[in-house]
C-alpha positions as CSV (number, residue, x, y, z in Angstrom):
1,M,129.2,82.2,106.0
2,S,125.5,81.6,105.7
3,Q,123.3,81.0,102.6
4,G,119.7,81.9,101.9
5,R,117.1,79.1,101.8
6,V,113.7,79.0,100.2
7,L,111.2,77.2,102.4
8,R,108.1,77.1,100.1
9,R,106.6,78.4,96.8
10,P,102.9,78.5,97.5
11,D,100.2,78.7,94.9
12,G,99.0,82.2,94.0
13,L,102.3,83.9,94.6
14,P,102.4,87.1,92.6
15,D,104.6,87.1,89.5
16,W,106.8,89.9,90.9
17,F,108.3,87.5,93.4
18,E,110.5,86.3,90.6
19,P,113.4,86.5,90.2
20,L,113.7,87.4,93.9
21,L,112.9,83.9,95.3
22,T,115.3,82.2,92.8
23,R,118.1,84.6,93.8
24,V,117.4,84.1,97.5
25,S,118.0,80.4,97.2
26,T,121.6,81.0,96.2
27,C,122.4,84.3,98.0
28,R,125.1,84.4,100.6
29,T,126.1,86.7,103.5
30,E,128.5,88.7,101.3
31,D,125.6,89.7,99.1
32,F,124.4,91.8,102.1
33,T,127.4,92.7,104.1
34,P,131.2,92.2,104.2
35,L,131.1,91.6,108.0
36,R,131.6,88.1,109.4
37,Q,130.8,86.8,112.8
38,P,134.1,86.0,114.6
39,A,134.9,82.3,115.0
40,G,133.6,81.1,118.3
41,G,131.6,84.3,118.7
42,N,128.7,84.2,121.1
43,G,126.2,86.4,119.2
44,R,122.6,86.6,120.4
45,H,120.2,85.3,117.8
46,S,117.3,87.5,116.5
47,A,115.1,87.8,113.5
48,V,113.3,90.5,111.5
49,L,110.3,90.1,109.2
50,V,110.8,91.3,105.6
51,L,107.1,91.3,104.7
52,L,106.1,92.0,101.1
53,G,102.5,92.7,100.2
54,E,100.7,94.1,97.3
55,S,98.8,97.4,97.3
56,E,95.8,98.2,95.2
57,P,96.2,101.3,92.9
58,A,95.2,104.5,94.5
59,A,95.4,108.3,94.0
60,D,98.9,108.5,95.4
61,T,100.4,105.1,94.3
62,P,100.1,102.9,91.2
63,G,99.8,99.8,93.3
64,G,102.2,96.8,93.2
65,P,104.5,95.3,95.8
66,D,105.2,97.1,99.0
67,L,107.2,96.5,102.2
68,L,106.1,96.8,105.8
69,V,108.3,98.9,108.1
70,L,107.8,100.5,111.5
71,Q,109.4,103.6,113.1
72,R,110.7,103.3,116.5
73,A,109.5,105.7,119.1
74,A,111.6,108.9,119.6
75,T,111.8,108.2,123.3
76,M,113.5,104.8,123.0
77,R,117.0,104.4,124.4
78,N,118.0,102.4,121.4
79,H,117.0,103.1,117.8
80,A,115.1,106.3,118.7
81,G,113.0,107.4,115.7
82,Q,114.6,104.8,113.3
83,P,112.5,103.0,110.7
84,A,113.1,99.2,110.9
85,F,111.7,95.9,110.0
86,P,109.5,94.3,112.7
87,G,111.6,92.0,114.8
88,G,113.8,91.5,117.8
89,A,115.7,89.0,119.9
90,T,114.8,85.3,120.0
91,D,112.9,84.2,123.1
92,P,113.5,80.7,124.5
93,E,109.9,79.7,123.6
94,D,110.4,80.6,119.9
95,R,110.6,77.5,117.7
96,D,112.8,79.1,115.0
97,A,113.6,82.4,113.2
98,P,110.2,82.7,111.5
99,D,108.4,82.2,114.8
100,T,110.5,85.0,116.3
101,A,109.8,87.4,113.4
102,L,106.1,86.7,113.3
103,R,105.8,87.0,117.1
104,E,107.6,90.3,117.2
105,A,105.4,91.7,114.3
106,S,102.3,90.6,116.2
107,E,103.4,92.2,119.4
108,E,104.7,95.4,117.8
109,V,102.1,96.2,115.1
110,G,99.2,93.7,115.5
111,L,100.1,91.5,112.5
112,D,97.7,88.5,112.2
113,R,100.2,85.7,111.9
114,G,97.9,83.7,109.7
115,S,97.8,86.5,107.1
116,A,101.5,86.2,106.3
117,E,103.2,83.2,104.7
118,V,106.9,82.7,105.3
119,L,108.7,81.9,102.0
120,A,112.5,82.0,102.7
121,L,115.3,82.7,105.1
122,L,118.0,85.2,104.1
123,P,121.6,84.6,105.3
124,D,122.4,85.3,108.9
125,L,123.9,88.8,109.3
126,W,126.3,89.8,112.0
127,I,125.9,93.2,113.8
128,P,129.1,93.6,115.9
129,V,128.1,96.7,117.9
130,S,125.3,94.7,119.6
131,R,126.6,91.2,118.9
132,F,123.4,90.2,117.3
133,V,123.1,87.5,114.7
134,V,120.1,88.5,112.7
135,T,118.1,86.2,110.4
136,P,115.9,88.2,107.9
137,V,112.7,86.2,107.3
138,L,111.1,86.9,103.8
139,A,107.3,86.5,103.8
140,W,104.4,87.2,101.6
141,W,101.5,89.2,103.1
142,R,98.8,87.1,101.5
143,Q,95.9,88.8,103.3
144,P,96.9,92.4,104.2
145,H,95.0,94.1,107.0
146,P,95.2,97.3,109.0
147,V,98.2,97.4,111.3
148,H,99.2,100.1,113.9
149,P,101.6,100.6,116.8
150,L,100.5,98.5,119.8
151,Q,103.2,99.8,122.2
152,A,103.5,103.6,121.9
153,T,106.7,103.6,124.0
154,E,108.4,101.4,121.3
155,V,106.7,102.0,118.0
156,A,105.6,105.4,116.7
157,H,104.4,104.7,113.2
158,V,103.8,101.9,110.8
159,A,104.0,102.2,107.0
160,R,103.7,100.2,103.8
161,L,106.4,101.6,101.6
162,P,105.9,101.0,97.8
163,I,108.8,99.2,96.1
164,S,108.4,101.7,93.2
165,E,109.2,104.6,95.6
166,L,112.1,102.7,97.3
167,A,113.6,102.0,93.8
168,D,113.0,105.6,92.6
169,P,116.5,107.2,92.2
170,A,115.2,110.5,93.5
171,N,114.6,108.8,96.9
172,R,118.0,107.1,97.2
173,I,120.9,108.7,99.1
174,R,123.8,107.7,101.3
175,V,124.2,108.7,104.9
176,R,127.3,109.2,107.1
177,H,127.1,108.1,110.7
178,P,129.1,110.2,113.3
179,S,131.4,107.2,113.5
180,G,132.4,107.7,109.9
181,W,130.4,104.8,108.6
182,I,128.7,105.5,105.2
183,G,125.8,103.4,103.9
184,P,122.8,103.4,101.7
185,A,119.6,105.1,102.7
186,F,116.1,105.9,101.4
187,Q,114.0,109.1,101.9
188,V,110.4,107.8,101.4
189,R,107.1,109.2,102.7
190,G,108.7,111.3,105.4
191,L,110.9,108.5,106.6
192,L,114.7,108.2,106.5
193,V,115.5,104.5,106.2
194,W,119.2,103.8,106.9
195,G,121.6,101.3,108.6
196,F,120.9,97.6,108.7
197,T,117.3,98.0,107.3
198,A,118.4,100.1,104.3
199,G,121.3,97.7,103.6
200,V,118.9,94.7,103.4
201,I,116.4,96.6,101.2
202,S,119.1,97.8,98.9
203,S,120.3,94.2,98.4
204,L,116.8,92.9,97.8
205,L,116.1,95.6,95.2
206,D,119.1,94.4,93.3
207,M,118.3,90.7,93.6
208,A,114.7,91.2,92.5
209,G,115.6,93.3,89.5
210,W,113.8,96.3,90.9
211,S,116.8,98.7,91.2
212,Q,117.2,101.6,88.9
213,P,120.4,103.4,88.1
214,W,121.0,106.1,90.7
215,E,123.8,108.5,91.6
216,P,125.4,107.5,95.0
217,G,127.4,110.8,95.3
218,R,124.9,112.6,97.6
219,V,125.8,111.9,101.2
220,V,123.6,113.2,104.1
221,E,125.1,113.6,107.6
222,L,123.3,111.9,110.4
223,P,122.9,114.1,113.5
224,D,124.4,112.7,116.7
225,A,120.8,112.1,118.0
226,S,120.4,109.5,115.2
227,A,123.3,107.4,116.4
228,P,122.0,104.6,118.7
229,V,123.9,103.3,121.7
230,P,124.5,99.6,121.8
231,A,121.3,97.6,122.2
232,A,120.2,96.4,125.6
233,S,120.1,92.6,126.1
234,S,116.3,92.6,125.4
235,G,116.4,95.1,122.6
236,A,116.2,94.8,118.8
237,P,119.3,94.6,116.7
238,D,121.2,97.9,116.3
239,E,120.6,99.6,113.0
240,V,124.2,100.9,112.6
241,V,127.2,99.0,111.3
242,P,130.3,100.8,112.5
């Protein structure tokens, strides 16, 4: 069992980061998933970047907090077409989980590492299908800037999803994987966010007090094409929990 850990509370942090940061400091693995890494398991370590920024009001959005996600390329062997957090497997040269998450985001979408400030580590999460131990790294995008796919063979699209739209009950559904697994999902701005990523988002919405009551009865079937095969040794964590 792992516990969340707040690393810093910098000056100028937007008010909407509370109560999220306080809750992160006491959250545990079971707040995100019932799965546990087996004793003596040799999982491969990885990290994803949960990057929260703040959008200015515009014609199609009221502004406020948003979340950076990318969509994997449709031609990928693993995670084809799936929205996900930037991230991937830890390299030997990485100092720690934040270093992994920021490096991956820089390589995948061109994130300026100096524009983001790491705030906290969420509990380690076990993904049995790929044997990854994933550390979600919570960060504040202090100085947002344009980002875009840097490797077309891996990333097809990058988006900043408003928290208001993720929390909107009209955009929340559940999906059923061909294996029978059912989990939370979001339909936002043409993206179907599901699996590991949707599970983390759902838990964070609850912890931050952003969730709204929604009806979980609607279940959408995932086509077979949406079901990833186990990740290769150099791939990112699988998005499905069987």
